[in-house]
C-alpha positions as YAML, in Angstrom:
chain: A
units: angstrom
residues:
- id: 1
  name: MET
  ca: [24.08, -267.75, 97.38]
- id: 2
  name: SER
  ca: [21.01, -269.69, 99.14]
- id: 3
  name: ILE
  ca: [20.94, -270.14, 102.37]
- id: 4
  name: ALA
  ca: [17.07, -271.24, 102.39]
- id: 5
  name: GLY
  ca: [17.55, -275.06, 101.90]
- id: 6
  name: THR
  ca: [17.68, -276.33, 105.49]
- id: 7
  name: ASP
  ca: [16.04, -275.35, 108.68]
- id: 8
  name: ALA
  ca: [19.85, -275.37, 110.21]
- id: 9
  name: ALA
  ca: [20.92, -272.70, 107.41]
- id: 10
  name: ARG
  ca: [17.76, -270.67, 108.52]
- id: 11
  name: VAL
  ca: [18.92, -270.59, 112.22]
- id: 12
  name: ALA
  ca: [22.35, -269.70, 111.42]
- id: 13
  name: THR
  ca: [21.15, -266.96, 109.72]
- id: 14
  name: ALA
  ca: [19.49, -265.72, 112.49]
- id: 15
  name: THR
  ca: [21.93, -266.39, 114.80]
- id: 16
  name: LEU
  ca: [24.68, -264.27, 112.25]
- id: 17
  name: LEU
  ca: [22.09, -261.41, 112.13]
- id: 18
  name: ARG
  ca: [22.26, -261.38, 115.78]
- id: 19
  name: ILE
  ca: [26.11, -261.36, 116.41]
- id: 20
  name: ALA
  ca: [27.21, -259.66, 113.35]
- id: 21
  name: GLU
  ca: [26.47, -255.69, 112.24]
- id: 22
  name: PRO
  ca: [24.95, -255.90, 108.62]
- id: 23
  name: GLY
  ca: [26.83, -254.36, 105.54]
- id: 24
  name: SER
  ca: [30.42, -255.81, 106.38]
- id: 25
  name: PRO
  ca: [32.49, -256.49, 102.91]
- id: 26
  name: ALA
  ca: [34.37, -259.30, 104.60]
- id: 27
  name: LEU
  ca: [31.53, -261.05, 106.38]
- id: 28
  name: SER
  ca: [29.57, -260.51, 102.78]
- id: 29
  name: THR
  ca: [32.59, -261.93, 100.87]
- id: 30
  name: TYR
  ca: [33.16, -265.07, 103.40]
- id: 31
  name: VAL
  ca: [29.33, -265.88, 103.45]
- id: 32
  name: ARG
  ca: [29.02, -265.85, 99.70]
- id: 33
  name: GLU
  ca: [32.14, -267.99, 99.11]
- id: 34
  name: HIS
  ca: [31.68, -270.79, 102.51]
- id: 35
  name: GLY
  ca: [28.01, -270.35, 103.50]
- id: 36
  name: VAL
  ca: [26.20, -269.01, 106.78]
- id: 37
  name: LEU
  ca: [26.82, -272.46, 108.50]
- id: 38
  name: ALA
  ca: [30.59, -272.08, 108.07]
- id: 39
  name: ALA
  ca: [30.63, -268.17, 109.31]
- id: 40
  name: ILE
  ca: [29.33, -269.16, 112.23]
- id: 41
  name: ASP
  ca: [31.66, -272.25, 112.82]
- id: 42
  name: ALA
  ca: [34.49, -269.82, 111.91]
- id: 43
  name: VAL
  ca: [33.33, -267.37, 114.66]
- id: 44
  name: ARG
  ca: [32.95, -270.36, 117.12]
- id: 45
  name: ALA
  ca: [36.50, -271.48, 116.41]
- id: 46
  name: GLY
  ca: [37.84, -267.70, 116.38]
- id: 47
  name: ALA
  ca: [39.04, -268.20, 112.87]
- id: 48
  name: PRO
  ca: [39.78, -264.85, 111.09]
- id: 49
  name: ILE
  ca: [36.81, -263.40, 108.95]
- id: 50
  name: GLY
  ca: [38.72, -260.67, 107.00]
- id: 51
  name: GLY
  ca: [39.59, -257.81, 109.15]
- id: 52
  name: MET
  ca: [36.38, -258.63, 111.32]
- id: 53
  name: ASP
  ca: [36.48, -258.63, 115.22]
- id: 54
  name: THR
  ca: [35.87, -261.98, 115.47]
- id: 55
  name: ASP
  ca: [36.59, -261.86, 119.17]
- id: 56
  name: GLY
  ca: [33.80, -259.38, 119.59]
- id: 57
  name: MET
  ca: [31.39, -261.45, 117.57]
- id: 58
  name: ARG
  ca: [32.30, -264.87, 119.49]
- id: 59
  name: HIS
  ca: [31.55, -262.69, 122.53]
- id: 60
  name: ARG
  ca: [27.91, -262.09, 121.18]
- id: 61
  name: LEU
  ca: [27.31, -265.64, 120.12]
- id: 62
  name: GLU
  ca: [27.77, -267.12, 123.55]
- id: 63
  name: GLY
  ca: [24.54, -265.63, 124.12]
- id: 64
  name: ALA
  ca: [22.73, -265.63, 121.12]
- id: 65
  name: SER
  ca: [20.33, -268.39, 119.49]
- id: 66
  name: GLY
  ca: [18.75, -267.96, 116.07]
- id: 67
  name: GLU
  ca: [15.96, -270.38, 117.36]
- id: 68
  name: ARG
  ca: [14.99, -268.02, 120.21]
- id: 69
  name: ASP
  ca: [14.91, -264.81, 117.55]
- id: 70
  name: ILE
  ca: [12.58, -266.87, 115.30]
- id: 71
  name: GLU
  ca: [10.62, -267.59, 118.09]
- id: 72
  name: ARG
  ca: [10.27, -264.27, 119.51]
- id: 73
  name: ALA
  ca: [9.77, -262.69, 116.00]
- id: 74
  name: ALA
  ca: [6.70, -265.36, 115.20]
- id: 75
  name: SER
  ca: [5.13, -264.33, 118.49]
- id: 76
  name: VAL
  ca: [4.70, -260.66, 117.37]
- id: 77
  name: GLY
  ca: [3.81, -262.17, 113.43]
- id: 78
  name: ALA
  ca: [7.04, -261.54, 111.78]
- id: 79
  name: ARG
  ca: [9.10, -263.75, 109.81]
- id: 80
  name: LEU
  ca: [12.92, -264.56, 108.69]
- id: 81
  name: LEU
  ca: [13.31, -263.80, 104.86]
- id: 82
  name: CYS
  ca: [16.61, -265.26, 103.52]
- id: 83
  name: PRO
  ca: [18.05, -265.09, 100.06]
- id: 84
  name: GLY
  ca: [16.21, -267.97, 97.77]
- id: 85
  name: ASP
  ca: [12.94, -267.84, 99.77]
- id: 86
  name: ALA
  ca: [9.87, -267.11, 97.61]
- id: 87
  name: GLU
  ca: [9.12, -263.76, 99.24]
- id: 88
  name: TRP
  ca: [12.92, -262.49, 99.03]
- id: 89
  name: PRO
  ca: [13.21, -259.86, 96.40]
- id: 90
  name: THR
  ca: [16.12, -260.58, 93.81]
- id: 91
  name: MET
  ca: [16.90, -256.41, 93.78]
- id: 92
  name: LEU
  ca: [18.60, -257.00, 97.29]
- id: 93
  name: ASP
  ca: [21.08, -259.44, 95.44]
- id: 94
  name: ASP
  ca: [22.82, -256.40, 93.82]
- id: 95
  name: LEU
  ca: [24.32, -255.54, 96.92]
- id: 96
  name: ARG
  ca: [27.38, -258.20, 96.31]
- id: 97
  name: TRP
  ca: [28.07, -255.59, 93.70]
- id: 98
  name: VAL
  ca: [29.43, -253.70, 96.35]
- id: 99
  name: ASP
  ca: [30.39, -256.41, 98.78]
- id: 100
  name: ARG
  ca: [27.58, -255.19, 101.03]
- id: 101
  name: ASP
  ca: [24.91, -258.22, 100.83]
- id: 102
  name: CYS
  ca: [22.21, -258.37, 102.78]
- id: 103
  name: LEU
  ca: [21.95, -261.91, 104.49]
- id: 104
  name: GLY
  ca: [18.48, -261.94, 105.56]
- id: 105
  name: LEU
  ca: [15.77, -259.90, 106.31]
- id: 106
  name: TRP
  ca: [13.06, -259.79, 109.12]
- id: 107
  name: ALA
  ca: [9.69, -258.88, 108.16]
- id: 108
  name: LEU
  ca: [6.46, -257.83, 109.67]
- id: 109
  name: GLY
  ca: [3.10, -257.07, 107.78]
- id: 110
  name: PRO
  ca: [0.76, -259.02, 105.02]
- id: 111
  name: LEU
  ca: [2.46, -257.90, 101.76]
- id: 112
  name: SER
  ca: [4.66, -260.31, 100.02]
- id: 113
  name: LEU
  ca: [8.54, -258.32, 99.86]
- id: 114
  name: ALA
  ca: [9.20, -259.70, 96.47]
- id: 115
  name: ASP
  ca: [5.82, -258.52, 94.81]
- id: 116
  name: ALA
  ca: [5.46, -255.28, 96.54]
- id: 117
  name: CYS
  ca: [9.30, -254.48, 95.40]
- id: 118
  name: GLU
  ca: [8.20, -255.30, 91.75]
- id: 119
  name: GLN
  ca: [7.55, -251.60, 90.97]
- id: 120
  name: SER
  ca: [8.90, -249.52, 94.16]
- id: 121
  name: VAL
  ca: [10.08, -246.07, 94.88]
- id: 122
  name: ALA
  ca: [12.05, -244.46, 97.65]
- id: 123
  name: VAL
  ca: [10.77, -241.13, 98.89]
- id: 124
  name: VAL
  ca: [13.60, -240.10, 101.51]
- id: 125
  name: GLY
  ca: [14.24, -236.55, 103.28]
- id: 126
  name: THR
  ca: [15.20, -234.78, 105.99]
- id: 127
  name: ARG
  ca: [13.68, -235.21, 109.56]
- id: 128
  name: VAL
  ca: [12.99, -231.47, 109.61]
- id: 129
  name: ALA
  ca: [10.82, -231.09, 106.46]
- id: 130
  name: THR
  ca: [9.28, -227.65, 105.45]
- id: 131
  name: ASP
  ca: [5.81, -227.02, 104.66]
- id: 132
  name: TYR
  ca: [7.19, -227.10, 101.13]
- id: 133
  name: GLY
  ca: [8.89, -230.48, 101.42]
- id: 134
  name: ALA
  ca: [5.77, -232.40, 103.14]
- id: 135
  name: HIS
  ca: [3.72, -230.94, 100.48]
- id: 136
  name: VAL
  ca: [5.76, -232.58, 97.74]
- id: 137
  name: ALA
  ca: [6.43, -235.40, 99.60]
- id: 138
  name: THR
  ca: [2.70, -236.24, 100.00]
- id: 139
  name: GLU
  ca: [1.58, -235.66, 96.17]
- id: 140
  name: PHE
  ca: [4.49, -237.91, 95.18]
- id: 141
  name: ALA
  ca: [3.53, -240.51, 97.61]
- id: 142
  name: ALA
  ca: [0.15, -240.25, 96.99]
- id: 143
  name: GLY
  ca: [0.48, -240.07, 93.18]
- id: 144
  name: LEU
  ca: [2.65, -243.25, 93.20]
- id: 145
  name: ALA
  ca: [0.19, -245.31, 95.48]
- id: 146
  name: GLU
  ca: [-2.68, -244.45, 92.94]
- id: 147
  name: VAL
  ca: [-0.87, -245.87, 90.04]
- id: 148
  name: GLY
  ca: [0.36, -249.06, 91.63]
- id: 149
  name: TRP
  ca: [3.93, -248.25, 92.91]
- id: 150
  name: THR
  ca: [5.19, -249.13, 96.23]
- id: 151
  name: VAL
  ca: [6.37, -246.49, 98.52]
- id: 152
  name: VAL
  ca: [9.54, -247.41, 100.30]
- id: 153
  name: SER
  ca: [11.42, -245.30, 103.15]
- id: 154
  name: GLY
  ca: [12.93, -245.38, 106.60]
- id: 155
  name: LEU
  ca: [9.95, -244.61, 109.22]
- id: 156
  name: ALA
  ca: [11.85, -241.37, 110.53]
- id: 157
  name: TYR
  ca: [10.07, -237.99, 111.27]
- id: 158
  name: GLY
  ca: [9.97, -235.49, 108.45]
- id: 159
  name: ILE
  ca: [9.61, -236.65, 104.86]
- id: 160
  name: ASP
  ca: [9.81, -240.56, 105.71]
- id: 161
  name: GLY
  ca: [6.59, -240.50, 107.72]
- id: 162
  name: VAL
  ca: [5.03, -238.12, 105.19]
- id: 163
  name: ALA
  ca: [5.48, -240.42, 102.64]
- id: 164
  name: HIS
  ca: [4.24, -243.53, 104.17]
- id: 165
  name: ARG
  ca: [1.34, -241.72, 105.21]
- id: 166
  name: ALA
  ca: [0.33, -240.56, 102.15]
- id: 167
  name: ALA
  ca: [0.65, -244.02, 100.60]
- id: 168
  name: LEU
  ca: [-1.70, -245.33, 102.95]
- id: 169
  name: ALA
  ca: [-4.15, -242.79, 102.74]
- id: 170
  name: SER
  ca: [-4.31, -243.45, 98.96]
- id: 171
  name: GLY
  ca: [-4.80, -247.25, 99.86]
- id: 172
  name: GLY
  ca: [-1.30, -248.20, 98.06]
- id: 173
  name: PRO
  ca: [1.44, -250.32, 99.50]
- id: 174
  name: THR
  ca: [4.11, -248.92, 101.64]
- id: 175
  name: VAL
  ca: [7.50, -250.61, 103.13]
- id: 176
  name: ALA
  ca: [9.29, -249.22, 106.26]
- id: 177
  name: VAL
  ca: [13.14, -250.06, 106.56]
- id: 178
  name: LEU
  ca: [13.84, -249.82, 110.13]
- id: 179
  name: ALA
  ca: [17.46, -249.42, 111.94]
- id: 180
  name: CYS
  ca: [16.47, -251.71, 114.73]
- id: 181
  name: GLY
  ca: [14.57, -255.02, 115.51]
- id: 182
  name: VAL
  ca: [11.08, -255.46, 113.71]
- id: 183
  name: ASP
  ca: [9.21, -255.61, 116.92]
- id: 184
  name: VAL
  ca: [10.82, -252.07, 118.22]
- id: 185
  name: PRO
  ca: [8.48, -249.07, 116.72]
- id: 186
  name: TYR
  ca: [10.90, -246.46, 116.47]
- id: 187
  name: PRO
  ca: [11.00, -243.29, 116.88]
- id: 188
  name: SER
  ca: [8.36, -244.00, 119.39]
- id: 189
  name: GLY
  ca: [6.51, -240.86, 118.22]
- id: 190
  name: HIS
  ca: [5.68, -242.94, 114.76]
- id: 191
  name: ARG
  ca: [4.05, -245.89, 117.13]
- id: 192
  name: SER
  ca: [0.81, -245.55, 115.41]
- id: 193
  name: LEU
  ca: [2.14, -245.38, 111.86]
- id: 194
  name: TYR
  ca: [4.30, -248.21, 112.47]
- id: 195
  name: ASP
  ca: [1.35, -250.31, 113.78]
- id: 196
  name: ARG
  ca: [-0.18, -249.46, 110.53]
- id: 197
  name: ILE
  ca: [2.46, -250.16, 108.14]
- id: 198
  name: ALA
  ca: [2.93, -253.64, 109.94]
- id: 199
  name: THR
  ca: [-1.16, -254.06, 109.60]
- id: 200
  name: GLU
  ca: [-1.35, -252.89, 105.80]
- id: 201
  name: GLY
  ca: [2.24, -252.76, 104.68]
- id: 202
  name: LEU
  ca: [5.43, -254.27, 105.29]
- id: 203
  name: VAL
  ca: [8.25, -253.54, 108.08]
- id: 204
  name: VAL
  ca: [11.53, -254.77, 107.71]
- id: 205
  name: THR
  ca: [15.10, -254.84, 109.12]
- id: 206
  name: GLU
  ca: [18.31, -256.65, 109.28]
- id: 207
  name: HIS
  ca: [18.36, -256.27, 112.56]
- id: 208
  name: PRO
  ca: [17.17, -259.13, 115.19]
- id: 209
  name: PRO
  ca: [14.27, -258.60, 117.50]
- id: 210
  name: GLY
  ca: [14.74, -256.54, 120.44]
- id: 211
  name: ALA
  ca: [17.79, -254.48, 118.68]
- id: 212
  name: ALA
  ca: [17.92, -250.93, 119.58]
- id: 213
  name: PRO
  ca: [18.44, -248.01, 117.12]
- id: 214
  name: GLN
  ca: [22.03, -247.05, 117.08]
- id: 215
  name: ARG
  ca: [23.24, -243.97, 115.05]
- id: 216
  name: PRO
  ca: [25.63, -246.28, 112.55]
- id: 217
  name: ARG
  ca: [22.77, -248.45, 111.77]
- id: 218
  name: PHE
  ca: [20.62, -245.64, 110.43]
- id: 219
  name: LEU
  ca: [23.54, -245.43, 107.28]
- id: 220
  name: VAL
  ca: [23.92, -249.10, 106.79]
- id: 221
  name: ARG
  ca: [20.00, -249.31, 106.66]
- id: 222
  name: ASN
  ca: [19.96, -246.71, 103.68]
- id: 223
  name: ARG
  ca: [21.41, -249.37, 101.43]
- id: 224
  name: ILE
  ca: [18.56, -251.72, 102.10]
- id: 225
  name: ILE
  ca: [16.32, -248.70, 100.96]
- id: 226
  name: ALA
  ca: [17.94, -247.85, 97.94]
- id: 227
  name: ALA
  ca: [18.28, -251.70, 96.93]
- id: 228
  name: LEU
  ca: [14.41, -252.07, 97.39]
- id: 229
  name: SER
  ca: [13.73, -249.49, 94.98]
- id: 230
  name: LEU
  ca: [14.17, -249.34, 91.11]
- id: 231
  name: GLY
  ca: [14.83, -245.43, 92.04]
- id: 232
  name: THR
  ca: [15.00, -242.94, 94.94]
- id: 233
  name: VAL
  ca: [13.76, -239.65, 95.36]
- id: 234
  name: VAL
  ca: [15.32, -237.39, 97.62]
- id: 235
  name: VAL
  ca: [12.89, -234.31, 98.28]
- id: 236
  name: GLU
  ca: [14.68, -232.36, 100.91]
- id: 237
  name: ALA
  ca: [18.06, -232.99, 102.33]
- id: 238
  name: ALA
  ca: [20.49, -230.67, 104.15]
- id: 239
  name: LEU
  ca: [24.41, -230.87, 103.40]
- id: 240
  name: ARG
  ca: [24.59, -233.62, 105.75]
- id: 241
  name: SER
  ca: [21.59, -235.79, 105.48]
- id: 242
  name: GLY
  ca: [21.04, -239.50, 105.68]
- id: 243
  name: ALA
  ca: [18.89, -239.06, 102.34]
- id: 244
  name: ARG
  ca: [21.94, -238.22, 100.35]
- id: 245
  name: SER
  ca: [23.53, -241.38, 102.25]
- id: 246
  name: THR
  ca: [20.62, -243.31, 100.16]
- id: 247
  name: ALA
  ca: [21.09, -241.08, 97.11]
- id: 248
  name: THR
  ca: [24.79, -242.66, 97.15]
- id: 249
  name: HIS
  ca: [23.77, -246.21, 97.50]
- id: 250
  name: ALA
  ca: [21.16, -245.51, 94.69]
- id: 251
  name: GLY
  ca: [24.05, -244.64, 92.29]
- id: 252
  name: LEU
  ca: [26.50, -247.57, 93.29]
- id: 253
  name: LEU
  ca: [23.50, -249.85, 92.57]
- id: 254
  name: ASN
  ca: [22.65, -248.39, 89.49]
- id: 255
  name: ARG
  ca: [19.25, -247.20, 90.57]
- id: 256
  name: HIS
  ca: [17.65, -243.89, 89.29]
- id: 257
  name: LEU
  ca: [18.48, -241.13, 91.24]
- id: 258
  name: MET
  ca: [15.88, -238.48, 91.17]
- id: 259
  name: VAL
  ca: [16.16, -235.18, 93.06]
- id: 260
  name: VAL
  ca: [13.45, -232.24, 93.97]
- id: 261
  name: PRO
  ca: [14.73, -228.65, 93.54]
- id: 262
  name: GLY
  ca: [13.94, -226.31, 96.38]
- id: 263
  name: PRO
  ca: [14.36, -222.54, 97.71]
- id: 264
  name: ILE
  ca: [18.27, -221.60, 97.04]
- id: 265
  name: THR
  ca: [18.03, -219.87, 100.48]
- id: 266
  name: SER
  ca: [16.62, -222.96, 102.01]
- id: 267
  name: ALA
  ca: [19.28, -225.26, 103.94]
- id: 268
  name: THR
  ca: [16.99, -228.25, 103.76]
- id: 269
  name: SER
  ca: [17.12, -228.20, 100.16]
- id: 270
  name: ALA
  ca: [21.14, -227.68, 99.81]
- id: 271
  name: GLY
  ca: [22.01, -231.18, 99.84]
- id: 272
  name: CYS
  ca: [19.55, -231.63, 96.74]
- id: 273
  name: HIS
  ca: [20.91, -229.02, 95.08]
- id: 274
  name: GLN
  ca: [24.77, -230.27, 95.88]
- id: 275
  name: LEU
  ca: [23.45, -233.91, 94.29]
- id: 276
  name: LEU
  ca: [22.48, -231.96, 91.03]
- id: 277
  name: ARG
  ca: [25.48, -230.25, 90.93]
- id: 278
  name: ASP
  ca: [28.12, -233.44, 91.79]
- id: 279
  name: ARG
  ca: [26.17, -236.27, 90.48]
- id: 280
  name: PRO
  ca: [25.64, -236.18, 86.64]
- id: 281
  name: ASP
  ca: [23.12, -239.16, 87.03]
- id: 282
  name: ALA
  ca: [20.95, -237.03, 89.35]
- id: 283
  name: VAL
  ca: [17.39, -236.14, 87.57]
- id: 284
  name: VAL
  ca: [15.07, -233.45, 88.44]
- id: 285
  name: VAL
  ca: [11.85, -234.35, 89.14]
- id: 286
  name: THR
  ca: [8.43, -231.96, 89.73]
- id: 287
  name: ARG
  ca: [5.71, -234.67, 89.02]
- id: 288
  name: VAL
  ca: [4.71, -238.12, 89.67]
- id: 289
  name: GLU
  ca: [4.32, -238.75, 86.02]
- id: 290
  name: GLU
  ca: [8.53, -237.98, 85.48]
- id: 291
  name: ILE
  ca: [9.06, -240.17, 88.51]
- id: 292
  name: VAL
  ca: [7.42, -242.95, 86.59]
- id: 293
  name: GLU
  ca: [9.09, -242.32, 83.37]
- id: 294
  name: GLN
  ca: [12.31, -242.52, 84.99]
- id: 295
  name: CYS
  ca: [11.62, -246.05, 86.98]
- id: 296
  name: GLY
  ca: [8.60, -247.41, 84.78]
- id: 297
  name: HIS
  ca: [8.74, -249.42, 81.53]
- id: 298
  name: MET
  ca: [9.88, -248.20, 78.19]
- id: 299
  name: GLY
  ca: [6.86, -245.54, 76.95]
- id: 300
  name: GLU
  ca: [5.77, -244.59, 80.00]
- id: 301
  name: LEU
  ca: [6.57, -241.05, 79.30]
- id: 302
  name: ALA
  ca: [5.52, -237.68, 81.34]
- id: 303
  name: ALA
  ca: [3.15, -235.47, 79.21]
- id: 304
  name: GLN
  ca: [5.05, -232.48, 78.22]
- id: 305
  name: LEU
  ca: [4.22, -229.32, 79.95]
- id: 306
  name: SER
  ca: [3.23, -226.03, 78.27]
- id: 307
  name: ALA
  ca: [2.39, -222.58, 78.86]
- id: 308
  name: PRO
  ca: [-1.10, -221.49, 79.00]
- id: 309
  name: ALA
  ca: [-2.35, -220.82, 75.40]
- id: 310
  name: SER
  ca: [-3.45, -217.49, 74.33]
- id: 311
  name: VAL
  ca: [-5.87, -216.35, 71.59]
- id: 312
  name: ARG
  ca: [-2.52, -215.04, 69.67]
- id: 313
  name: ASP
  ca: [-1.18, -218.25, 69.78]
- id: 314
  name: ALA
  ca: [-3.26, -219.77, 67.07]
- id: 315
  name: LEU
  ca: [-2.66, -216.71, 64.77]
- id: 316
  name: GLY
  ca: [-0.21, -217.08, 61.62]
- id: 317
  name: PRO
  ca: [2.68, -215.04, 61.32]
- id: 318
  name: THR
  ca: [1.35, -212.69, 59.24]
- id: 319
  name: VAL
  ca: [-1.81, -211.82, 61.11]
- id: 320
  name: GLY
  ca: [0.54, -211.84, 64.29]
- id: 321
  name: ARG
  ca: [2.77, -209.52, 62.94]
- id: 322
  name: VAL
  ca: [-0.28, -206.96, 61.95]
- id: 323
  name: LEU
  ca: [-1.28, -207.14, 65.26]
- id: 324
  name: GLU
  ca: [1.91, -206.08, 66.67]
- id: 325
  name: GLY
  ca: [1.53, -203.18, 64.34]
- id: 326
  name: VAL
  ca: [-1.90, -202.03, 66.00]
- id: 327
  name: PRO
  ca: [-1.12, -199.38, 68.70]
- id: 328
  name: VAL
  ca: [-1.97, -200.56, 72.03]
- id: 329
  name: LYS
  ca: [-3.19, -197.20, 73.39]
- id: 330
  name: ARG
  ca: [-4.65, -195.26, 70.51]
- id: 331
  name: ALA
  ca: [-6.28, -195.89, 67.04]
- id: 332
  name: SER
  ca: [-4.39, -195.69, 63.86]
- id: 333
  name: THR
  ca: [-5.26, -196.26, 60.35]
- id: 334
  name: VAL
  ca: [-5.05, -199.25, 57.93]
- id: 335
  name: ALA
  ca: [-2.22, -197.46, 56.13]
- id: 336
  name: ALA
  ca: [-0.17, -196.72, 59.32]
- id: 337
  name: ILE
  ca: [-0.84, -200.56, 60.55]
- id: 338
  name: ALA
  ca: [0.32, -201.96, 57.29]
- id: 339
  name: ALA
  ca: [3.54, -199.70, 57.27]
- id: 340
  name: THR
  ca: [4.12, -200.75, 60.74]
- id: 341
  name: ALA
  ca: [3.85, -204.31, 59.94]
- id: 342
  name: GLY
  ca: [5.55, -204.34, 56.85]
- id: 343
  name: VAL
  ca: [2.86, -205.59, 54.92]
- id: 344
  name: SER
  ca: [0.48, -204.40, 51.98]
- id: 345
  name: VAL
  ca: [-2.72, -202.41, 52.87]
- id: 346
  name: ASP
  ca: [-4.67, -205.32, 51.23]
- id: 347
  name: VAL
  ca: [-2.94, -208.01, 53.58]
- id: 348
  name: ALA
  ca: [-3.50, -205.38, 56.53]
- id: 349
  name: VAL
  ca: [-7.20, -205.34, 55.79]
- id: 350
  name: ALA
  ca: [-7.98, -208.95, 55.62]
- id: 351
  name: SER
  ca: [-5.87, -209.52, 58.93]
- id: 352
  name: LEU
  ca: [-7.47, -206.81, 60.93]
- id: 353
  name: ALA
  ca: [-10.78, -208.13, 59.58]
- id: 354
  name: ALA
  ca: [-9.78, -211.63, 61.24]
- id: 355
  name: LEU
  ca: [-8.46, -210.27, 64.35]
- id: 356
  name: ALA
  ca: [-11.88, -208.27, 65.04]
- id: 357
  name: THR
  ca: [-13.52, -211.85, 64.58]
- id: 358
  name: ALA
  ca: [-11.25, -212.92, 67.25]
- id: 359
  name: GLY
  ca: [-12.10, -210.31, 69.54]
- id: 360
  name: LEU
  ca: [-8.60, -208.76, 69.47]
- id: 361
  name: VAL
  ca: [-9.17, -205.32, 67.73]
- id: 362
  name: ALA
  ca: [-12.07, -202.87, 66.81]
- id: 363
  name: GLN
  ca: [-12.82, -200.14, 64.31]
- id: 364
  name: VAL
  ca: [-14.42, -197.22, 65.22]
- id: 365
  name: ASP
  ca: [-14.83, -194.31, 62.87]
- id: 366
  name: GLY
  ca: [-12.56, -195.87, 60.38]
- id: 367
  name: ARG
  ca: [-9.46, -196.33, 62.65]
- id: 368
  name: TRP
  ca: [-8.08, -199.31, 64.42]
- id: 369
  name: SER
  ca: [-7.66, -200.00, 67.92]
- id: 370
  name: MET
  ca: [-6.73, -202.99, 70.19]
- id: 371
  name: THR
  ca: [-9.33, -204.07, 72.64]
- id: 372
  name: ASP
  ca: [-9.53, -204.70, 76.13]
- id: 373
  name: ALA
  ca: [-8.97, -208.56, 75.26]
- id: 374
  name: GLY
  ca: [-6.28, -207.85, 72.73]
- id: 375
  name: ARG
  ca: [-4.23, -206.09, 75.44]
- id: 376
  name: SER
  ca: [-4.70, -208.80, 77.77]
- id: 377
  name: ASP
  ca: [-3.36, -211.31, 75.23]
- id: 378
  name: ARG
  ca: [-0.76, -209.34, 74.33]
- id: 379
  name: LYS
  ca: [0.35, -209.80, 78.10]
- id: 380
  name: ALA
  ca: [-0.46, -213.55, 78.33]
- id: 381
  name: ARG
  ca: [2.38, -216.05, 78.35]
- id: 382
  name: ARG
  ca: [2.86, -217.56, 74.88]
- id: 383
  name: GLY
  ca: [3.18, -221.51, 74.78]
- id: 384
  name: PRO
  ca: [2.69, -223.88, 71.83]
- id: 385
  name: ALA
  ca: [-0.29, -222.88, 69.31]
- id: 386
  name: PRO
  ca: [-3.53, -225.71, 70.07]
- id: 387
  name: ARG
  ca: [-4.28, -224.91, 65.95]
- id: 388
  name: GLN
  ca: [-3.99, -222.57, 63.37]
- id: 389
  name: LEU
  ca: [-6.74, -220.49, 62.28]
- id: 390
  name: PRO
  ca: [-7.61, -220.50, 58.68]
- id: 391
  name: PHE
  ca: [-5.53, -217.26, 57.95]
- id: 392
  name: ASP
  ca: [-2.34, -218.80, 59.10]
- id: 393
  name: ASP
  ca: [-0.27, -218.76, 55.58]
- id: 394
  name: TRP
  ca: [-0.68, -214.73, 55.36]
...
């Protein structure tokens, strides 16, 4: 579906964005089959378009002007993007899979939307973020920006705002998707953030200039957030949360769905945990590297985490067994240690000498005991051995 070819089609697109709420399957199908010009003609004639309220659309059409909306957008530096434009991200075309096509987007900002979305991740979550959620969103968005990824979100209070700010603070691109007109900063408390994104990043919306935010529009908006991103990260979400709506759209569009777990007692993480229980495609992420591994190119793997290595981790199995035979709080003879470890006295002598070199045991008056370092190392968490000592075969 290409509607960028003529000025008439562009004006018709602007008009359709004014008179129809976005995300309608019936309208999507009609425009795909007949085009935007035919859709406007059908509304004007009162012809049926699926099960849509064409009478209501015709009433809106009486006062609508695509030319006026294009001029109003231009007066604040915004532009209309249509399918087929060079700046149109083809990722949005995936919405036709679910018959909820995006017919056009109003955009404000210096970035090219197509370029910005080549490597993009949505970071979304609750409007009432905890300190934990805000910290995670900051770390993720800043880390993604530092490695060249665009952060997409919805400019809402809470996780969305935190993600936008962190991306900007790291000098990275960010895209804010609104549920109102491109010239309507919402929420009002984010006016300065809106201004900065419009100056350094990109603000986009399906709604015409001047359109006010309405509750249903936020849920419809979420499909755009999901479509513009290679994957969606849900940082914090209650059981009833708009972020879960974005997660649903991500699944429908075959995008990666990533979830941050939280305390099981936290209501703001209950939705995240429910996603992990209900959605087999949901993946736990705890680091930026894991997000890139999910959404990036093949081979961009996150480094494996390991527990802190201790001196004991470098011991071979026999030497380690001898160390286990050394009493923690008292001294013992070589023969007793050998018997406890199940080795010969000669092997115990050689092993104890190696352990003494490592500082784990000490000999006093012919008897062996564990040193403070040995006792501390014994309590340490075990992890993969960084290397094997020369006596690893004993």
